Steps between C-alpha positions, in 0.01 A plus 500: 500500500149573371452757227189677378432634152227764484315571175285814498219480244312202356494613138644333192858543623436432869302180449742350249807596706345346812426180307859487375645558846268248664613237251867599537491458879258209520605272781725763656338569838737787567353718224147642494337734250246757619270638231322821602215665310213727594259246352462129570496434128704562186323722247566424133530869413516455124140373502341778704348655187300177462353549848422866429303402190326198656664248275604306811409523867746638758587156638625402153808719546548448875727212599506417869856492634444195717385303198816611324738412785321226695768247399793726588536452876798737508285794385324713761216722377441839660216741419626845591559844354871587496582851620880519527828308486790527743795374297747545787296286739389284204132530589181560304234698684136441422173626639456186712852376561876515452682239294873433518683400185837368389412561136224724368319521166296813431233423241206713608388582149412835354209741501345736244702804401277801433799729433338760721202547267226685693182305566623149421488382862166666568312433175689231308504121525813288509560127450769400744320299767196282549330793675565715191354239266182450704449875541537555125268208419228636727544853362476392136184303572342791685597775253386305193173417675449869582595601148249265346207682662646854487272737304750783453696416179823666616500331840401169341798514262736586787378212714536257211857613422790300646848655476823306546824693553815316393552235233754278675428136584227577754338775295497302176358189663238702688383657174482157339296363787262797488434427132354165605340631817304782338295244304396340828430837662296611201286186509443531876396865472308487171753712312660476160869411554600801290348727765777400743808691392857394579783754466869413536715803588878483461748782569757357258469544121437125457317234700628181663863581440632162612357365173684540172322732258361215290325345798399843629329570168304175536399603851379838377300332224342262751406783735356708218301204370346462846407864539782614732609861457876540536657835592879523487717798601231571756632578845237505773543809717213458744233247592167637617200309632318544169777571247862449399706802396762451227780735409406722203181298435137522596415309820339156480170483684509178704440364848749214450875548465708181534861598572756247373770747401787385715638312799738593778650324798279437802508821705598307815837425343574875506561464874756220470796732447603339171596720205228518236515541124238566233145453627627452854646160419762398754855497367663154492829360374547222247415242769175685591649601837364831631743785445709561812367190675705234325646380833152476657366238255213727390362435151230658287287337227188571298354847445709639786836419336685726260641182343731583211683248286873549446553761228132600477402866511174452685355259753282216379124570483282431802328187371412162649756329275783722625382453860531123458851537360603724791347251745724225365814715529425639847404157638826350372704782655317489834576128511866582434499742796335247731745230394790743529653413162441844336468330162267763359289492183499813284175647376449481124196598299332178381194656343345245264240739361144573603136462409225760536141379507224725370202330655438127503573405139750742345861553594831628366831334584866577440696194603817304431709789376223717358282247317147634458190301590153651488141400563366186666838326518658792685226477763571128544867593551397750767320225690806282455720756675267490801509121511879520487510722810284257696735223395799701623345552842396134509127552543303261284195573714498864390589398146179296498308787661627740234390258227150476643464875566632611161344239272189356666361707789440812293176671407420656164740274309802722569763229454742428217262217396185711542188312614647166394654466846335779700138397472372390840270216406235359733595142580143430612425381146756219529333354811263269304797377295704442815222306673425286194867429431573415864199270516604335173851431627361360824257262321769390255738432789238296690421293189866433443559420866219245488630344181214630283548655157586865538387774263813715511823306535518152358736284705733642758286363784753622755405861446139447607571612854668815366197578284280467809720735704542759226133477408398573860740793528376655175134431580521673839739771375782420742854554373344528154802655330734221612247225429432634150873529435549134597218402263668697220832329568329163523350552154844466340574178690168315487277655230675698224243400235288723278184355653597614847688822427204698635612392849818706464313817406241459775779457755672817376172695514438391860839638607353851473392510865179307442512350849465844662143539375257270684789281608717432802788698349305812597628436855793266438709711260505819715582291808783324315641827365493660843653197673780458246563875497537516877720191503738641239482876556359552848232762563552833315479802728452872459845561650806293595725544802773250418355218712 
Protein backbone atom coordinates (compact mmCIF):
# COMPACT_ATOMS: atom_id res chain seq x y z
CA UNK A 1 0.00 0.00 0.00
CA UNK A 2 1.47 3.34 -1.09
CA UNK A 3 2.12 6.02 1.51
CA UNK A 4 2.82 9.71 1.14
CA UNK A 5 4.83 11.94 3.46
CA UNK A 6 4.09 15.64 3.11
CA UNK A 7 6.61 18.25 4.25
CA UNK A 8 5.32 21.83 4.43
CA UNK A 9 8.12 24.39 4.11
CA UNK A 10 11.49 24.21 2.35
CA UNK A 11 13.56 25.88 5.05
CA UNK A 12 16.51 24.54 7.01
CA UNK A 13 14.37 21.90 8.74
CA UNK A 14 12.16 21.01 5.78
CA UNK A 15 14.99 20.54 3.28
CA UNK A 16 17.14 18.45 5.61
CA UNK A 17 14.19 16.31 6.76
CA UNK A 18 13.17 15.67 3.15
CA UNK A 19 16.73 14.65 2.30
CA UNK A 20 16.81 12.27 5.26
CA UNK A 21 13.46 10.72 4.36
CA UNK A 22 14.35 10.39 0.69
CA UNK A 23 17.50 8.51 1.64
CA UNK A 24 15.65 6.37 4.21
CA UNK A 25 13.06 5.22 1.66
CA UNK A 26 15.30 5.08 -1.40
CA UNK A 27 14.26 2.16 -3.55
CA UNK A 28 10.91 1.81 -1.80
CA UNK A 29 8.38 2.59 -4.53
CA UNK A 30 5.52 2.53 -2.05
CA UNK A 31 6.69 5.68 -0.25
CA UNK A 32 6.82 9.17 -1.76
CA UNK A 33 7.74 12.48 -0.14
CA UNK A 34 5.98 15.66 -1.23
CA UNK A 35 7.80 18.90 -0.39
CA UNK A 36 5.58 21.99 -0.57
CA UNK A 37 6.79 25.59 -0.42
CA UNK A 38 5.47 28.89 -1.70
CA UNK A 39 8.76 29.39 -3.56
CA UNK A 40 10.55 27.13 -6.02
CA UNK A 41 13.77 27.67 -4.11
CA UNK A 42 15.23 27.36 -0.63
CA UNK A 43 16.28 30.69 0.87
CA UNK A 44 19.33 30.65 3.13
CA UNK A 45 17.70 33.01 5.64
CA UNK A 46 20.77 33.54 7.80
CA UNK A 47 22.47 35.34 4.90
CA UNK A 48 19.69 37.77 4.00
CA UNK A 49 21.53 40.65 5.69
CA UNK A 50 24.28 40.13 3.09
CA UNK A 51 21.75 40.65 0.29
CA UNK A 52 20.30 43.73 2.00
CA UNK A 53 23.76 45.31 2.15
CA UNK A 54 24.85 44.26 -1.35
CA UNK A 55 27.62 42.02 -0.17
CA UNK A 56 26.15 39.25 -2.34
CA UNK A 57 23.49 39.15 -5.02
CA UNK A 58 20.05 37.59 -4.36
CA UNK A 59 20.84 34.41 -6.31
CA UNK A 60 23.71 33.74 -3.89
CA UNK A 61 21.24 32.78 -1.16
CA UNK A 62 18.59 31.16 -3.38
CA UNK A 63 18.97 27.43 -3.94
CA UNK A 64 16.65 25.93 -6.54
CA UNK A 65 14.75 22.95 -5.14
CA UNK A 66 15.08 20.88 -8.29
CA UNK A 67 18.84 21.21 -8.14
CA UNK A 68 18.67 20.06 -4.54
CA UNK A 69 16.42 17.05 -5.19
CA UNK A 70 17.06 16.12 -8.82
CA UNK A 71 18.62 12.80 -7.75
CA UNK A 72 15.82 11.90 -5.33
CA UNK A 73 13.17 10.38 -7.62
CA UNK A 74 10.90 9.70 -4.63
CA UNK A 75 10.59 13.44 -3.87
CA UNK A 76 7.80 15.43 -5.54
CA UNK A 77 8.16 19.22 -5.51
CA UNK A 78 5.08 21.41 -5.21
CA UNK A 79 5.00 25.22 -5.34
CA UNK A 80 1.91 26.28 -3.43
CA UNK A 81 0.80 28.41 -0.51
CA UNK A 82 -0.67 26.28 2.28
CA UNK A 83 -3.90 27.62 3.77
CA UNK A 84 -5.22 24.90 6.10
CA UNK A 85 -4.84 21.32 7.32
CA UNK A 86 -7.61 18.78 7.82
CA UNK A 87 -6.11 16.34 10.30
CA UNK A 88 -9.20 14.11 10.34
CA UNK A 89 -9.19 13.63 6.57
CA UNK A 90 -5.36 13.80 6.62
CA UNK A 91 -5.24 16.44 3.90
CA UNK A 92 -3.27 19.63 3.36
CA UNK A 93 -5.14 22.38 1.52
CA UNK A 94 -3.22 24.85 -0.59
CA UNK A 95 -4.16 27.69 -2.89
CA UNK A 96 -3.77 25.47 -5.97
CA UNK A 97 -4.43 21.97 -4.71
CA UNK A 98 -5.15 19.44 -1.97
CA UNK A 99 -2.51 16.97 -0.84
CA UNK A 100 -3.24 13.78 1.08
CA UNK A 101 -0.75 12.59 3.66
CA UNK A 102 -0.01 9.58 5.83
CA UNK A 103 2.61 11.52 7.77
CA UNK A 104 3.00 15.29 7.90
CA UNK A 105 5.88 17.57 8.88
CA UNK A 106 5.07 21.23 9.53
CA UNK A 107 8.20 23.33 9.04
CA UNK A 108 6.88 26.56 7.56
CA UNK A 109 9.35 28.77 9.38
CA UNK A 110 8.68 31.92 11.32
CA UNK A 111 8.00 35.57 10.65
CA UNK A 112 8.93 38.84 12.35
CA UNK A 113 7.33 39.56 15.71
CA UNK A 114 6.62 43.27 16.15
CA UNK A 115 4.96 42.73 19.56
CA UNK A 116 2.17 45.01 18.45
CA UNK A 117 4.43 48.07 18.21
CA UNK A 118 2.60 50.76 16.20
CA UNK A 119 4.11 51.67 12.85
CA UNK A 120 6.48 48.73 12.41
CA UNK A 121 4.49 47.16 9.57
CA UNK A 122 3.87 50.48 7.86
CA UNK A 123 7.22 52.23 8.31
CA UNK A 124 9.78 49.62 9.36
CA UNK A 125 11.85 47.11 7.40
CA UNK A 126 12.22 43.45 8.30
CA UNK A 127 14.68 40.75 7.18
CA UNK A 128 12.71 37.55 6.91
CA UNK A 129 12.37 36.92 3.18
CA UNK A 130 14.12 37.61 -0.09
CA UNK A 131 11.50 40.28 -0.80
CA UNK A 132 12.37 41.95 2.52
CA UNK A 133 16.09 41.94 1.75
CA UNK A 134 15.69 43.43 -1.73
CA UNK A 135 13.27 46.09 -0.49
CA UNK A 136 15.68 47.10 2.28
CA UNK A 137 18.65 47.13 -0.10
CA UNK A 138 16.85 49.41 -2.54
CA UNK A 139 15.66 51.69 0.28
CA UNK A 140 19.12 52.09 1.81
CA UNK A 141 20.60 52.95 -1.57
CA UNK A 142 17.88 55.49 -2.28
CA UNK A 143 17.83 57.16 1.15
CA UNK A 144 21.63 57.52 1.35
CA UNK A 145 21.67 58.93 -2.18
CA UNK A 146 18.98 61.45 -1.21
CA UNK A 147 20.78 62.28 2.01
CA UNK A 148 24.03 62.99 0.22
CA UNK A 149 22.48 65.88 -1.73
CA UNK A 150 20.07 67.11 0.98
CA UNK A 151 20.74 70.77 1.87
CA UNK A 152 18.74 70.88 5.11
CA UNK A 153 21.15 69.72 7.88
CA UNK A 154 18.42 68.13 10.02
CA UNK A 155 16.87 66.21 7.14
CA UNK A 156 20.31 65.21 5.88
CA UNK A 157 21.23 63.72 9.27
CA UNK A 158 17.92 61.83 9.45
CA UNK A 159 18.35 60.35 5.98
CA UNK A 160 21.89 59.26 6.79
CA UNK A 161 20.86 57.58 10.06
CA UNK A 162 20.18 53.83 10.04
CA UNK A 163 18.51 52.34 13.14
CA UNK A 164 18.47 48.63 13.96
CA UNK A 165 16.06 47.38 16.61
CA UNK A 166 17.12 44.18 18.36
CA UNK A 167 20.59 42.77 19.03
CA UNK A 168 19.93 39.07 18.50
CA UNK A 169 21.65 37.06 15.78
CA UNK A 170 20.00 38.91 12.88
CA UNK A 171 20.34 42.35 14.43
CA UNK A 172 23.98 41.92 15.42
CA UNK A 173 24.98 40.56 12.03
CA UNK A 174 23.05 43.29 10.21
CA UNK A 175 24.88 45.96 12.21
CA UNK A 176 28.21 44.30 11.41
CA UNK A 177 27.39 44.19 7.72
CA UNK A 178 26.34 47.85 7.73
CA UNK A 179 29.74 48.79 9.18
CA UNK A 180 31.34 47.45 6.01
CA UNK A 181 28.58 48.66 3.71
CA UNK A 182 28.64 52.29 4.81
CA UNK A 183 32.19 52.64 3.46
CA UNK A 184 30.95 51.55 0.05
CA UNK A 185 27.89 53.81 0.26
CA UNK A 186 30.03 56.75 1.32
CA UNK A 187 32.41 56.28 -1.61
CA UNK A 188 29.53 55.96 -4.10
CA UNK A 189 27.84 59.11 -2.82
CA UNK A 190 30.92 61.25 -2.10
CA UNK A 191 30.39 61.24 1.66
CA UNK A 192 32.68 60.76 4.61
CA UNK A 193 31.82 57.37 6.18
CA UNK A 194 31.34 59.09 9.54
CA UNK A 195 28.38 60.98 8.08
CA UNK A 196 26.42 57.72 7.88
CA UNK A 197 25.26 56.97 11.40
CA UNK A 198 24.36 53.50 12.67
CA UNK A 199 22.34 53.14 15.89
CA UNK A 200 21.61 49.81 17.58
CA UNK A 201 18.56 49.96 19.87
CA UNK A 202 17.95 47.19 22.42
CA UNK A 203 15.08 47.02 24.93
CA UNK A 204 17.09 44.84 27.33
CA UNK A 205 19.77 46.29 29.63
CA UNK A 206 22.50 44.46 27.68
CA UNK A 207 23.07 43.59 24.03
CA UNK A 208 23.42 40.22 22.31
CA UNK A 209 22.41 38.25 25.35
CA UNK A 210 23.24 34.85 23.87
CA UNK A 211 26.90 35.84 24.30
CA UNK A 212 28.65 35.58 27.65
CA UNK A 213 29.56 38.96 29.11
CA UNK A 214 33.23 38.67 28.12
CA UNK A 215 32.36 38.22 24.46
CA UNK A 216 29.60 40.82 24.70
CA UNK A 217 32.15 43.33 25.97
CA UNK A 218 34.35 42.61 22.94
CA UNK A 219 31.35 43.12 20.68
CA UNK A 220 30.57 46.46 22.29
CA UNK A 221 34.19 47.54 21.89
CA UNK A 222 34.14 46.54 18.22
CA UNK A 223 30.92 48.44 17.57
CA UNK A 224 32.19 51.53 19.37
CA UNK A 225 35.47 51.40 17.47
CA UNK A 226 33.49 51.43 14.22
CA UNK A 227 31.27 54.33 15.16
CA UNK A 228 28.09 52.42 16.08
CA UNK A 229 25.96 54.04 18.78
CA UNK A 230 24.44 51.47 21.13
CA UNK A 231 21.33 52.23 23.19
CA UNK A 232 20.28 49.66 25.77
CA UNK A 233 17.16 49.72 27.98
CA UNK A 234 15.52 51.50 25.07
CA UNK A 235 12.08 50.17 24.19
CA UNK A 236 10.70 51.44 20.90
CA UNK A 237 7.09 52.56 21.35
CA UNK A 238 6.26 53.77 17.86
CA UNK A 239 7.79 53.87 14.39
CA UNK A 240 6.97 56.88 12.24
CA UNK A 241 7.91 57.51 8.62
CA UNK A 242 10.63 59.95 9.69
CA UNK A 243 11.39 59.02 13.32
CA UNK A 244 11.49 56.30 15.96
CA UNK A 245 9.93 56.99 19.36
CA UNK A 246 11.58 55.45 22.43
CA UNK A 247 10.12 55.14 25.89
CA UNK A 248 11.29 57.98 28.17
CA UNK A 249 13.83 59.18 25.57
CA UNK A 250 13.95 61.72 22.80
CA UNK A 251 12.89 60.33 19.40
CA UNK A 252 15.53 59.35 16.84
CA UNK A 253 15.12 61.18 13.56
CA UNK A 254 15.48 58.56 10.82
CA UNK A 255 13.83 57.25 7.68
CA UNK A 256 15.26 53.74 8.17
CA UNK A 257 14.23 51.41 10.99
CA UNK A 258 15.33 47.77 10.55
CA UNK A 259 13.25 45.58 12.87
CA UNK A 260 15.04 42.42 14.03
CA UNK A 261 13.59 42.28 17.53
CA UNK A 262 11.89 38.92 17.48
CA UNK A 263 10.39 35.97 15.63
CA UNK A 264 7.10 34.14 15.90
CA UNK A 265 5.51 31.18 14.20
CA UNK A 266 4.18 31.63 10.68
CA UNK A 267 0.69 33.11 11.03
CA UNK A 268 -0.79 30.38 8.81
CA UNK A 269 -0.05 27.84 11.53
CA UNK A 270 -2.54 29.67 13.77
CA UNK A 271 -5.31 28.07 11.72
CA UNK A 272 -4.09 24.49 12.16
CA UNK A 273 -5.86 23.95 15.48
CA UNK A 274 -2.69 22.99 17.34
CA UNK A 275 -2.03 24.44 20.80
CA UNK A 276 0.58 27.19 20.77
CA UNK A 277 3.14 28.27 23.34
CA UNK A 278 5.45 31.28 23.62
CA UNK A 279 5.72 33.25 20.38
CA UNK A 280 2.99 31.13 18.80
CA UNK A 281 5.26 28.09 18.57
CA UNK A 282 3.25 24.90 18.20
CA UNK A 283 3.33 22.63 21.23
CA UNK A 284 5.03 19.26 20.63
CA UNK A 285 5.95 16.28 22.80
CA UNK A 286 9.39 14.80 23.28
CA UNK A 287 9.13 13.10 19.87
CA UNK A 288 8.20 16.41 18.16
CA UNK A 289 4.65 15.14 17.55
CA UNK A 290 2.04 17.92 17.50
CA UNK A 291 0.10 18.10 20.75
CA UNK A 292 -3.17 16.19 20.48
CA UNK A 293 -2.28 14.74 17.07
CA UNK A 294 0.09 11.99 18.14
CA UNK A 295 -2.10 9.33 16.46
CA UNK A 296 -2.22 11.32 13.20
CA UNK A 297 1.56 11.24 12.57
CA UNK A 298 1.79 15.04 12.52
CA UNK A 299 5.19 16.50 13.44
CA UNK A 300 6.57 20.01 13.79
CA UNK A 301 10.17 21.21 13.31
CA UNK A 302 12.10 24.43 12.91
CA UNK A 303 10.83 27.85 14.00
CA UNK A 304 7.28 26.50 14.26
CA UNK A 305 8.11 23.95 16.98
CA UNK A 306 8.08 24.64 20.70
CA UNK A 307 10.80 21.98 21.00
CA UNK A 308 11.87 21.55 24.61
CA UNK A 309 14.51 19.13 25.84
CA UNK A 310 13.64 16.87 28.76
CA UNK A 311 13.99 18.84 32.01
CA UNK A 312 14.54 22.20 30.30
CA UNK A 313 12.53 25.22 31.39
CA UNK A 314 12.28 26.83 27.97
CA UNK A 315 12.20 25.72 24.36
CA UNK A 316 15.39 25.79 22.34
CA UNK A 317 16.10 29.02 20.41
CA UNK A 318 14.80 29.42 16.87
CA UNK A 319 18.11 28.99 15.05
CA UNK A 320 19.25 27.10 11.96
CA UNK A 321 21.29 24.71 14.11
CA UNK A 322 18.27 23.76 16.21
CA UNK A 323 16.13 23.41 13.07
CA UNK A 324 18.63 20.89 11.69
CA UNK A 325 18.54 18.91 14.94
CA UNK A 326 14.73 18.87 14.91
CA UNK A 327 14.77 17.78 11.25
CA UNK A 328 16.83 14.73 12.15
CA UNK A 329 14.49 13.75 15.00
CA UNK A 330 11.24 14.32 13.10
CA UNK A 331 12.51 12.48 10.00
CA UNK A 332 13.51 9.47 12.11
CA UNK A 333 10.10 9.40 13.83
CA UNK A 334 8.13 9.82 10.60
CA UNK A 335 10.07 6.86 9.20
CA UNK A 336 9.11 4.90 12.31
CA UNK A 337 5.43 5.70 11.68
CA UNK A 338 5.64 4.71 8.02
CA UNK A 339 7.40 1.47 8.90
CA UNK A 340 4.96 0.84 11.74
CA UNK A 341 7.63 0.02 14.33
CA UNK A 342 6.96 3.05 16.61
CA UNK A 343 10.62 3.04 17.64
CA UNK A 344 10.73 6.77 18.29
CA UNK A 345 13.73 9.04 18.83
CA UNK A 346 13.49 11.59 21.65
CA UNK A 347 14.41 15.20 21.06
CA UNK A 348 17.51 16.39 22.92
CA UNK A 349 19.25 19.73 22.69
CA UNK A 350 22.52 19.19 20.80
CA UNK A 351 23.58 22.81 20.56
CA UNK A 352 27.31 22.90 19.78
CA UNK A 353 27.62 26.67 20.14
CA UNK A 354 27.34 29.47 17.62
CA UNK A 355 29.23 32.10 15.69
CA UNK A 356 28.13 35.67 14.99
CA UNK A 357 29.76 37.50 12.09
CA UNK A 358 30.12 41.27 12.22
CA UNK A 359 30.77 41.97 8.58
CA UNK A 360 33.14 40.03 6.36
CA UNK A 361 36.24 39.80 8.55
CA UNK A 362 35.30 39.90 12.24
CA UNK A 363 33.31 37.39 14.21
CA UNK A 364 32.68 36.12 17.73
CA UNK A 365 32.15 32.44 18.51
CA UNK A 366 31.18 30.42 21.56
CA UNK A 367 31.71 26.78 20.69
CA UNK A 368 32.56 23.39 22.17
CA UNK A 369 31.21 24.02 25.63
CA UNK A 370 31.72 27.79 25.79
CA UNK A 371 35.20 28.21 24.30
CA UNK A 372 35.66 31.74 22.98
CA UNK A 373 36.99 32.51 19.51
CA UNK A 374 37.10 36.03 18.11
CA UNK A 375 38.18 37.85 14.98
CA UNK A 376 39.15 36.40 11.61
CA UNK A 377 39.16 32.78 12.79
CA UNK A 378 35.60 33.04 14.09
CA UNK A 379 34.48 34.23 10.65
CA UNK A 380 36.18 31.23 9.04
CA UNK A 381 34.26 29.02 11.49
CA UNK A 382 31.02 30.70 10.43
CA UNK A 383 31.71 29.78 6.82
CA UNK A 384 32.55 26.27 7.97
CA UNK A 385 29.10 25.87 9.54
CA UNK A 386 27.51 26.76 6.20
CA UNK A 387 29.67 24.24 4.36
CA UNK A 388 28.64 21.64 6.92
CA UNK A 389 24.94 22.21 6.18
CA UNK A 390 25.49 21.74 2.45
CA UNK A 391 27.32 18.53 3.23
CA UNK A 392 24.39 17.33 5.36
CA UNK A 393 21.91 17.93 2.56
CA UNK A 394 24.31 16.33 0.07
CA UNK A 395 24.66 19.27 -2.29
CA UNK A 396 28.25 19.72 -3.38
CA UNK A 397 27.00 21.87 -6.26
CA UNK A 398 25.66 24.48 -3.85
CA UNK A 399 28.71 24.07 -1.63
CA UNK A 400 30.80 25.11 -4.64
CA UNK A 401 28.38 27.93 -5.43
CA UNK A 402 28.61 29.20 -1.86
CA UNK A 403 32.41 29.14 -2.07
CA UNK A 404 32.41 31.19 -5.27
CA UNK A 405 29.76 33.67 -4.08
CA UNK A 406 31.31 34.26 -0.66
CA UNK A 407 35.01 34.31 -1.52
CA UNK A 408 35.44 35.24 -5.19
CA UNK A 409 32.39 36.85 -6.82
CA UNK A 410 32.24 39.79 -4.43
CA UNK A 411 32.78 43.48 -5.09
CA UNK A 412 34.60 45.90 -2.80
CA UNK A 413 36.76 43.18 -1.22
CA UNK A 414 34.10 42.22 1.34
CA UNK A 415 35.38 38.70 1.97
CA UNK A 416 37.31 37.18 4.86
CA UNK A 417 40.42 37.37 2.63
CA UNK A 418 39.67 40.90 1.40
CA UNK A 419 40.77 41.69 -2.17
CA UNK A 420 43.18 38.75 -2.22
CA UNK A 421 40.36 36.55 -3.51
CA UNK A 422 37.61 39.03 -4.41
CA UNK A 423 39.40 41.09 -7.03
CA UNK A 424 37.83 40.46 -10.42
CA UNK A 425 40.85 40.56 -12.68
CA UNK A 426 40.64 41.01 -16.45
CA UNK A 427 41.93 37.83 -18.07
CA UNK A 428 42.45 39.70 -21.34
CA UNK A 429 46.03 40.37 -20.25
CA UNK A 430 46.81 36.64 -20.17
CA UNK A 431 45.78 36.15 -23.81
CA UNK A 432 49.28 36.89 -25.24
CA UNK A 433 50.77 34.46 -22.72
CA UNK A 434 48.19 31.82 -23.62
CA UNK A 435 48.79 32.16 -27.36
CA UNK A 436 52.58 32.11 -27.01
CA UNK A 437 52.55 29.16 -24.62
CA UNK A 438 50.12 27.18 -26.77
CA UNK A 439 52.18 27.86 -29.89
CA UNK A 440 55.36 26.87 -28.05
CA UNK A 441 53.88 23.56 -26.93
CA UNK A 442 52.64 22.86 -30.46
CA UNK A 443 56.06 23.56 -32.05
CA UNK A 444 57.86 21.51 -29.41
CA UNK A 445 55.45 18.62 -29.98
CA UNK A 446 55.93 18.75 -33.78
CA UNK A 447 59.73 18.78 -33.39
CA UNK A 448 59.59 15.83 -31.05
CA UNK A 449 57.14 13.98 -33.29
CA UNK A 450 59.51 14.43 -36.23
CA UNK A 451 62.50 13.28 -34.23
CA UNK A 452 64.13 16.73 -34.09
CA UNK A 453 65.67 18.23 -30.97
CA UNK A 454 62.96 19.84 -28.88
CA UNK A 455 63.42 23.00 -26.84
CA UNK A 456 61.21 22.07 -23.89
CA UNK A 457 61.25 18.39 -22.99
CA UNK A 458 64.36 16.40 -23.71
CA UNK A 459 63.48 12.79 -24.50
CA UNK A 460 60.05 11.35 -23.90
CA UNK A 461 59.30 11.33 -27.64
CA UNK A 462 55.97 9.62 -27.00
CA UNK A 463 54.47 12.76 -25.52
CA UNK A 464 54.94 14.77 -28.70
CA UNK A 465 51.40 14.09 -29.85
CA UNK A 466 50.08 15.22 -26.46
CA UNK A 467 52.05 18.46 -26.69
CA UNK A 468 50.51 19.08 -30.11
CA UNK A 469 46.97 18.47 -28.81
CA UNK A 470 47.38 20.50 -25.64
CA UNK A 471 49.19 23.26 -27.51
CA UNK A 472 46.30 23.57 -29.98
CA UNK A 473 43.69 23.62 -27.21
CA UNK A 474 45.55 26.33 -25.28
CA UNK A 475 46.33 28.35 -28.41
CA UNK A 476 42.68 28.45 -29.49
CA UNK A 477 41.37 28.75 -25.92
CA UNK A 478 39.27 25.58 -25.99
CA UNK A 479 38.96 23.67 -22.72
CA UNK A 480 41.82 25.84 -21.48
CA UNK A 481 41.38 25.06 -17.79
CA UNK A 482 41.59 21.30 -18.34
CA UNK A 483 44.44 21.56 -20.84
CA UNK A 484 46.46 23.79 -18.50
CA UNK A 485 45.79 21.42 -15.61
CA UNK A 486 47.12 18.48 -17.66
CA UNK A 487 50.24 20.50 -18.48
CA UNK A 488 50.74 21.24 -14.77
CA UNK A 489 50.36 17.55 -13.91
CA UNK A 490 52.66 16.59 -16.77
CA UNK A 491 55.36 18.88 -15.36
CA UNK A 492 55.86 16.56 -12.39
CA UNK A 493 56.16 13.49 -14.63
CA UNK A 494 58.24 14.76 -17.54
CA UNK A 495 59.95 18.04 -16.56
CA UNK A 496 60.39 18.73 -12.83
CA UNK A 497 63.66 20.62 -13.33
CA UNK A 498 64.58 24.14 -12.24
CA UNK A 499 65.13 25.13 -15.87
CA UNK A 500 61.56 24.29 -16.81
CA UNK A 501 59.69 25.16 -13.62
CA UNK A 502 58.26 28.24 -15.35
CA UNK A 503 55.98 25.86 -17.27
CA UNK A 504 54.17 24.96 -14.05
CA UNK A 505 53.48 28.58 -13.13
CA UNK A 506 52.34 29.51 -16.64
CA UNK A 507 49.92 26.57 -16.62
CA UNK A 508 48.50 27.65 -13.25
CA UNK A 509 48.11 31.24 -14.47
CA UNK A 510 46.20 30.10 -17.56
CA UNK A 511 43.67 28.24 -15.40
CA UNK A 512 42.16 31.63 -14.47
CA UNK A 513 39.63 31.57 -17.31
CA UNK A 514 42.08 32.82 -19.92
CA UNK A 515 40.31 30.90 -22.69
CA UNK A 516 37.12 32.95 -22.23
CA UNK A 517 38.78 36.11 -23.54
CA UNK A 518 39.41 35.95 -27.30
CA UNK A 519 39.13 32.18 -27.18
CA UNK A 520 36.68 29.41 -27.97
CA UNK A 521 35.87 28.95 -24.28
CA UNK A 522 33.79 32.12 -24.59
CA UNK A 523 31.16 29.89 -26.24
CA UNK A 524 32.24 26.42 -25.15
CA UNK A 525 32.23 26.85 -21.35
CA UNK A 526 28.69 28.31 -21.08
CA UNK A 527 27.39 25.61 -23.43
CA UNK A 528 29.10 22.89 -21.37
CA UNK A 529 27.78 24.29 -18.08
CA UNK A 530 24.25 24.50 -19.44
CA UNK A 531 24.35 21.02 -20.98
CA UNK A 532 25.78 19.34 -17.88
CA UNK A 533 23.39 21.30 -15.64
CA UNK A 534 20.34 20.18 -17.62
CA UNK A 535 21.58 16.60 -17.74
CA UNK A 536 22.08 16.42 -13.97
CA UNK A 537 19.46 18.81 -12.60
CA UNK A 538 16.90 19.30 -15.35
CA UNK A 539 15.56 22.76 -16.16
CA UNK A 540 14.83 24.97 -13.10
CA UNK A 541 11.35 26.49 -13.15
CA UNK A 542 9.56 29.32 -11.40
CA UNK A 543 7.14 26.82 -9.84
CA UNK A 544 6.86 23.03 -9.48
CA UNK A 545 3.71 20.92 -9.67
CA UNK A 546 5.11 17.54 -8.66
CA UNK A 547 5.58 16.27 -12.23
